[in-house]
C-alpha positions in Angstrom: 1.8 9.6 -33.6 -0.8 12.5 -32.2 -2.5 11.6 -28.7 0.3 10.3 -26.7 -0.2 10.3 -23.0 1.6 13.1 -20.9 0.4 14.6 -17.3 -0.3 18.2 -17.3 2.7 19.3 -15.3 5.2 17.5 -17.7 3.3 19.0 -20.7 3.7 22.4 -19.2 7.3 21.8 -18.5 7.8 20.5 -22.2 6.0 23.8 -23.7 8.7 25.6 -21.6 11.5 23.6 -23.0 10.6 23.8 -26.6 10.1 27.3 -26.6 13.7 27.9 -25.2 15.2 25.3 -27.6 13.3 27.1 -30.4 14.9 30.5 -29.5 18.3 29.3 -29.2 17.9 27.9 -32.9 17.9 24.2 -31.7 14.6 23.6 -33.1 12.7 25.2 -35.8 9.4 26.5 -35.6 7.8 23.4 -37.6 9.9 21.0 -35.2 8.5 22.7 -32.1 4.8 22.6 -33.3 5.3 19.1 -34.5 6.5 18.1 -30.9 3.9 19.9 -29.3 1.3 18.4 -31.4 2.0 14.8 -30.5 0.7 15.7 -26.7 -1.8 18.1 -28.1 -4.8 16.0 -26.8 -3.4 15.4 -23.5 -4.9 18.1 -21.6 -8.5 17.5 -23.3 -8.2 13.7 -22.0 -7.0 14.7 -18.9 -9.6 17.1 -18.1 -12.2 14.3 -19.5 -11.0 11.9 -17.2 -11.0 14.4 -14.1 -14.8 14.8 -15.1 -15.6 11.2 -15.0 -13.8 10.5 -12.0 -15.9 13.6 -10.6 -19.1 12.2 -11.9 -18.5 8.5 -10.9 -17.6 9.7 -7.3 -20.8 11.8 -7.0 -22.8 9.0 -8.7 -21.1 6.7 -6.4 -22.2 8.6 -3.4 -26.0 8.7 -4.7 -25.8 5.1 -5.0 -24.4 4.7 -1.5 -27.6 6.6 -0.2 -29.9 5.0 -2.1 -28.7 1.6 -1.1 -29.1 2.9 2.6 -32.5 4.1 1.8 -33.4 0.5 0.5 -32.0 -0.9 3.6 -33.9 1.1 5.7 -37.3 0.7 4.1 -37.0 -3.2 4.0 -35.6 -3.3 7.5 -38.8 -1.3 8.9 -40.9 -4.1 7.6 -38.5 -7.1 7.2 -39.6 -9.0 10.2 -43.3 -9.0 9.0 -42.4 -10.6 5.8 -42.5 -14.3 5.4 -39.5 -16.4 5.0 -40.5 -16.8 1.2 -41.0 -13.2 0.2 -37.8 -12.2 2.1 -35.7 -14.8 -0.1 -37.9 -13.8 -3.1 -37.4 -10.0 -2.5 -33.5 -10.7 -1.9 -32.7 -12.7 -5.1 -34.9 -10.1 -7.6 -33.3 -7.3 -5.9 -29.7 -8.7 -7.0 -31.1 -9.5 -10.2 -32.7 -6.5 -11.0 -29.5 -4.8 -9.8 -26.9 -6.9 -12.0 -29.2 -7.0 -14.9 -29.8 -3.1 -14.9 -26.0 -2.9 -14.5 -25.9 -5.0 -17.7 -28.4 -3.4 -19.8 -26.8 0.1 -19.1 -23.5 -1.0 -20.2 -24.0 -2.8 -23.3 -27.3 -1.9 -24.4 -27.2 1.9 -23.3 -23.9 2.5 -23.6 -23.8 4.2 -20.3 -20.6 2.7 -18.6 -20.1 5.0 -15.4 -23.6 4.5 -14.7 -23.5 0.9 -15.2 -20.3 0.7 -13.0 -22.3 3.0 -10.3 -25.2 0.5 -10.2 -23.0 -2.8 -10.4 -21.1 -1.3 -7.2 -25.0 -1.0 -6.0 -25.4 -4.5 -6.7 -22.5 -5.8 -4.6 -23.4 -3.8 -1.6 -27.0 -5.7 -1.9 -25.2 -9.2 -2.5 -23.1 -8.6 1.1 -26.7 -7.6 2.7 -27.7 -10.9 1.2 -25.5 -13.0 2.8 -26.2 -11.4 6.2 -29.9 -11.6 5.7 -29.8 -15.2 4.7 -27.7 -16.4 7.4 -30.1 -14.9 9.9 -32.9 -16.2 8.7 -31.5 -20.0 8.6 -29.9 -18.9 11.8 -26.5 -19.3 10.7 -23.4 -17.8 12.6 -22.9 -14.5 11.1 -20.4 -13.4 13.8 -17.7 -15.2 12.6 -15.4 -14.1 9.5 -17.2 -16.8 6.6 -19.7 -14.0 5.3 -16.9 -11.6 4.9 -14.7 -14.2 2.5 -18.0 -15.1 0.3 -18.6 -11.5 0.1 -15.1 -10.5 -1.0 -15.4 -13.9 -3.2 -18.3 -12.7 -4.9 -17.1 -9.2 -5.7 -13.5 -9.9 -6.5 -15.0 -11.3 -10.3 -16.8 -8.0 -11.0 -13.6 -6.2 -9.8 -11.3 -7.7 -12.2 -13.9 -7.6 -15.0 -14.5 -4.2 -14.7 -11.6 -2.9 -13.0 -13.1 0.1 -11.3 -11.5 1.4 -8.1 -14.7 1.0 -5.7 -15.0 -2.6 -6.4 -11.3 -3.4 -5.7 -11.7 -1.6 -2.5 -14.6 -3.2 -1.5 -13.0 -6.5 -2.5 -9.8 -5.8 0.0 -11.8 -4.0 2.7 -13.9 -7.3 3.0 -11.3 -9.5 2.7 -8.9 -7.7 5.1 -11.7 -7.6 7.6 -12.0 -11.5 7.2 -8.2 -11.5 8.0 -8.5 -9.5 11.0 -11.5 -11.5 12.4 -9.7 -14.8 11.8 -6.5 -13.6 13.4 -8.2 -12.3 16.6 -11.8 -13.2 16.7 -12.5 -17.2 16.5 -9.4 -19.2 15.9 -8.4 -21.3 18.7 -5.7 -24.7 18.6 -7.1 -27.9 18.5 -10.9 -26.5 18.4 -12.0 -27.4 14.9 -10.0 -29.7 13.2 -9.8 -28.8 9.5 -11.5 -25.5 10.5 -8.1 -24.7 12.3 -6.3 -24.9 8.9 -8.8 -22.4 7.2 -9.0 -19.7 10.0 -5.5 -18.4 9.0 -7.3 -17.2 6.1 -4.8 -19.3 3.3 -7.1 -18.3 0.4 -6.4 -14.8 0.6 -2.8 -14.5 -0.8 -4.2 -16.4 -3.9 -7.3 -13.8 -4.1 -4.8 -11.0 -3.5 -2.7 -12.3 -6.2 -5.2 -12.1 -8.5 -5.7 -8.5 -7.9 -2.1 -8.0 -8.2 -2.0 -9.5 -11.2 -4.7 -7.3 -12.6 -3.2 -4.2 -11.2 0.3 -5.2 -13.3 -1.4 -5.9 -16.4 -3.1 -2.7 -16.6 -0.4 -0.7 -14.5 -2.7 0.7 -11.8 -0.8 2.0 -9.2 -4.0 2.7 -7.1 -5.3 -0.8 -7.2 -2.0 -2.3 -6.6 -1.7 -0.2 -3.3 -4.8 -2.0 -2.1 -3.8 -5.2 -2.8 -0.2 -4.7 -1.6 -2.2 -3.3 1.8 -4.3 -6.7 1.9 -1.2 -9.0 1.7 0.7 -6.7 4.1 -2.1 -7.1 6.2 -2.2 -10.8 6.2 1.4 -11.3 6.6 1.8 -9.0 9.4 -1.2 -11.2 11.5 0.1 -14.4 10.7 2.5 -14.7 14.1 -1.0 -13.9 15.8 -3.2 -16.1 14.3 -0.7 -19.2 15.0 -0.4 -17.7 18.8 3.4 -17.7 17.8 3.9 -14.2 18.9 1.0 -11.7 20.3 3.1 -8.6 20.1 5.5 -9.4 16.8 7.0 -5.9 16.8 10.4 -7.1 15.1 8.1 -8.8 12.5 6.7 -5.6 11.7 9.9 -4.2 11.0 11.1 -7.5 9.0 7.9 -7.4 6.8 8.7 -3.4 6.1 11.8 -4.4 5.0 10.9 -7.0 3.0 8.2 -4.3 1.7 11.3 -1.9 0.8 13.2 -4.7 -1.0 10.1 -5.3 -3.3 9.8 -1.6 -4.4 13.6 -1.8 -5.6 13.2 -4.8 -7.5 10.7 -2.8 -9.8 12.0 -0.4 -12.4 11.8 2.9 -11.6 9.8 3.9 -15.1 6.7 2.1 -14.3 6.3 3.7 -10.8 4.6 0.3 -9.7 7.2 -0.2 -6.9 5.7 3.2 -5.0 2.9 1.3 -3.2 5.6 -1.4 -1.7 7.8 1.5 -0.6 4.8 3.4 1.2 3.8 0.6 3.3 7.6 -0.5 3.9 8.3 3.1 5.1 5.4 3.0 6.9 5.9 -0.2 9.0 10.0 0.4 9.2 9.6 4.2 10.2 6.8 3.4 12.6 8.2 0.5 14.5 11.6 2.5 14.8 9.9 5.1 16.8 9.2 2.9 20.1 12.4 1.0 19.6 14.3 4.5 19.5 13.1 4.9 23.4 14.9 3.6 26.5 11.5 3.4 28.3 10.3 0.8 25.5 13.3 -1.1 25.4 13.5 -1.1 29.3 9.9 -2.4 29.4 10.2 -5.3 26.6 13.6 -6.7 28.2 12.9 -10.3 28.8 9.7 -10.3 27.1 11.0 -11.1 23.7 10.9 -14.8 23.1 14.1 -16.3 20.9 12.0 -19.2 19.3 9.2 -17.0 17.8 11.7 -14.7 16.6 13.9 -17.4 15.0 11.0 -18.6 12.9 9.9 -15.0 11.7 13.3 -14.0 11.3 14.0 -17.2 9.1 10.8 -16.9 7.2 11.8 -13.4 6.4 15.3 -14.3 5.2 14.1 -17.1 2.9 11.5 -14.7 1.4 14.3 -12.0 0.9 16.6 -14.4 -0.8 13.6 -15.8 -3.2 13.1 -11.9 -3.8 16.7 -11.1 -4.9 17.1 -13.9 -6.8 14.2 -13.4 -9.1 14.9 -9.9 -9.3 18.6 -10.5 -10.6 17.2 -13.2 -13.2 14.2 -10.4 -14.2 17.1 -7.8 -14.6 19.3 -10.3 -16.6 16.1 -10.8 -19.0 15.0 -7.2 -19.2 18.7 -6.0 -20.2 19.4 -8.9 -22.4 22.8 -9.3 -20.8 25.1 -12.1 -19.5 26.5 -12.0 -16.2 26.8 -14.4 -13.1 24.1 -14.4 -10.5 26.3 -12.9 -8.0 27.1 -10.1 -10.1 23.5 -9.6 -11.1 23.3 -9.4 -7.1 25.8 -6.8 -6.4 25.1 -4.8 -9.5 22.0 -3.7 -7.6 23.1 -1.1 -4.9 19.7 0.3 -4.1 18.6 -2.8 -2.8 21.3 -3.1 0.0 19.7 -0.9 2.6 16.4 -2.9 2.7 18.6 -6.1 3.2 20.5 -4.5 5.8 17.5 -3.0 7.3 16.2 -6.6 7.6 19.4 -7.8 9.1 19.3 -5.3 11.5 15.8 -6.2 12.8 16.6 -10.0 12.8 20.0 -9.0 14.9 18.2 -6.2 17.1 15.5 -8.9 18.0 17.9 -11.7 18.9 20.1 -9.0 21.0 16.9 -8.0 22.7 15.7 -11.6 23.6 19.0 -13.2 24.6 21.0 -10.2 25.9 17.9 -7.9 27.3 20.2 -4.7 27.2 18.0 -1.7 26.3 20.9 1.0 25.9 22.5 -0.6 22.9 19.1 -1.3 21.3 18.0 2.2 21.8 21.2 3.5 20.2 21.1 1.2 17.4 17.2 2.0 16.5 18.4 5.8 16.6 20.9 5.1 14.0 18.9 3.2 12.1 15.9 6.2 12.2 18.8 8.5 10.8 19.7 6.2 8.3 16.2 5.6 6.7 15.4 9.6 6.5 18.6 9.8 4.8 18.0 6.8 2.3 14.5 8.3 1.6 16.5 11.5 0.8 19.0 9.5 -1.7 15.7 7.8 -3.2 14.1 11.1 -3.8 17.2 12.4 -5.5 18.0 9.5 -7.6 14.6 8.9 -8.8 14.1 12.9 -9.3 10.9 12.5 -7.0 9.7 15.3 -4.5 7.8 12.9 -2.2 10.4 10.7 -1.0 12.8 13.2 -0.6 10.2 15.5 1.6 9.4 12.4 3.4 13.2 11.6 4.3 13.2 15.3 5.6 10.1 15.0 7.7 11.2 11.8 9.3 14.4 13.4 10.3 12.7 16.1 12.1 10.4 13.6 13.4 13.2 12.0 14.9 14.8 15.4 16.2 11.8 16.3 17.9 11.2 12.7 19.3 14.7 12.8 20.8 14.3 15.9 22.4 11.2 14.8 23.9 12.7 11.6 24.7 16.4 12.6 26.3 16.7 16.7 26.6 13.4 17.9 27.5 14.0 17.0 31.3 17.1 19.4 31.5 17.6 21.2 28.1 14.1 23.2 28.7 13.7 26.1 26.8 17.5 26.8 25.5 17.5 22.9 24.6 14.4 23.3 22.6 15.8 26.6 20.8 19.0 24.7 19.9 17.0 21.8 18.7 14.8 23.8 16.4 17.8 25.7 15.1 19.7 22.4 14.1 16.2 21.3 12.4 15.8 24.2 10.6 19.2 24.4 9.5 18.8 21.0 8.2 15.8 21.7 6.5 17.2 24.4 4.8 20.1 22.6 3.9 18.0 19.7 2.3 15.7 22.6 0.4 19.1 23.8 -1.4 20.4 20.5 -2.1 16.9 19.6 -3.5 17.1 22.8 -5.9 20.7 21.8 -6.8 19.7 18.4 -8.0 16.7 19.9 -10.0 19.0 22.3 -11.7 21.4 19.5 -12.6 18.9 17.4 -13.7 16.6 19.9 -15.3 13.4 17.6 -14.8 10.1 18.7 -13.4 9.3 17.5 -9.9 
C-alpha cells in the first residue's frame, strides 16, 4: 500500500485536510497516520525525479557541446582526409557512441549517462547523413535527409523513451514536412515522387509516437507528436497547391483538436495537449478575422472550391471522432444505449462541433457573399464565446490554467477591440472606460474562481 504517487501540492493539501478531519473527530490519530503513510515516499521520489531531470539536462547540454567540439575539429581537417578515411571515421564514431551507450546502460547501470550518450549518437547520425550525401554528391538540400534522420532516431525514442529523443524525432520530421510543403514540391514534375513529397509517412510515424505516449501516459511526449501531426495537417492544402492561405482550414483543424480534447477522459489529462494547440489555432485565427480591415482585404480572395474540400474533410473527421468517442464511452461505462443518445450525452463536445460549423459557414459566407461586416461581428462573438468556454472548462475540471486562459483571452479581445474600433474617437476616456470594464471583469472572474474552489474544496 505504501509508495503511491501524488504531487507535492496535492500532498500538502491532503496533510491539511487530514489534520482538520482528525481535529473534528472524523479520523483517529492512527487512521490519519495510516493515510499519510500511504504517500510517505512521494516527496522523496519527487525530489529524486527533479534531481535526475536536472542532472540529465546538464549532461545533455554537455553532450551537445562535446558534439559541437567534435564537429568543429573534424570539419577543420575534413577536406584533407581521403574518402575512405572519412567513411571509416563516420561509422567508427557511430559504432563507438552507440556501443558506449549500450555498455553504460547494461554493464555500468548508468541509465542517465547512457541516455545522454545515445542522444549524442543520434546527433552524430544526422551529421553522418549530411556528410555521406556530400561526399557522393547527393542532393542535401531536399527533405529526404531529414526523413532518414527522423526514421533513425524514432526507434531509440520508442525504446529508451527519453524526452530529448522524442523531441529530436518530432523536430526532424516537422522540418521534413515543412520542406516538403514549401521547398521542393511541384505538380507533374516527378512522377511517383509527387505522391511522396506531401510526407504521407509522417502520420504513421507520429502515430507510433502517439501510441508510445498513450501507453506510458506521457503528456510531454504526447504534446510533441500532437504538434507534429497538427503541423502536417495544417500544411496539406499548401502541399497540394489547393489553398495558398488556408486561414479557415486553420480554424477547422483547431476545432478538431478541441473536439479530440473533449473525447478524452478528464482524469488522465491526456486531452490537454490537444486542447492547448486547438486553443492556439482557434484563438489565433479569430484575431485577424475579428478585424474589419482583414476581412475587407480577404473579400473576393477566398475560393469556394478549396474551402468546400477542406470543410468536407473536417466534417468527415469530426463525425468519425464523435462515433469513436461515443463507442469508447459505452465500453468504458459498460452501459447500453443508442449511438444518438451517447452523442447527446457529452455536452462538452458541442462547443468544438459548433466552432467547426462556424468556420465552415463563415468561410462560405466570405467566399460567396464577401461582406466583411457580418464576418467581423461573427468572429467577435466567437472570440467572446471561446473565452467563456475556457472559463467553463477550468471550472468544470477544477484547473486554473484554462480558467486563466479564458480570462486572458477575454482581456486580449477587449484590448484589440479598443485599438480596432474606439481608439480613433474614444481617446483617453475610451481607454479608461475599456480598462475599467476589463478590470471589473477580471475581479469578477477571480471572485467566481474563489467561490468555485470553496464549493469543490479541491486544490488548484
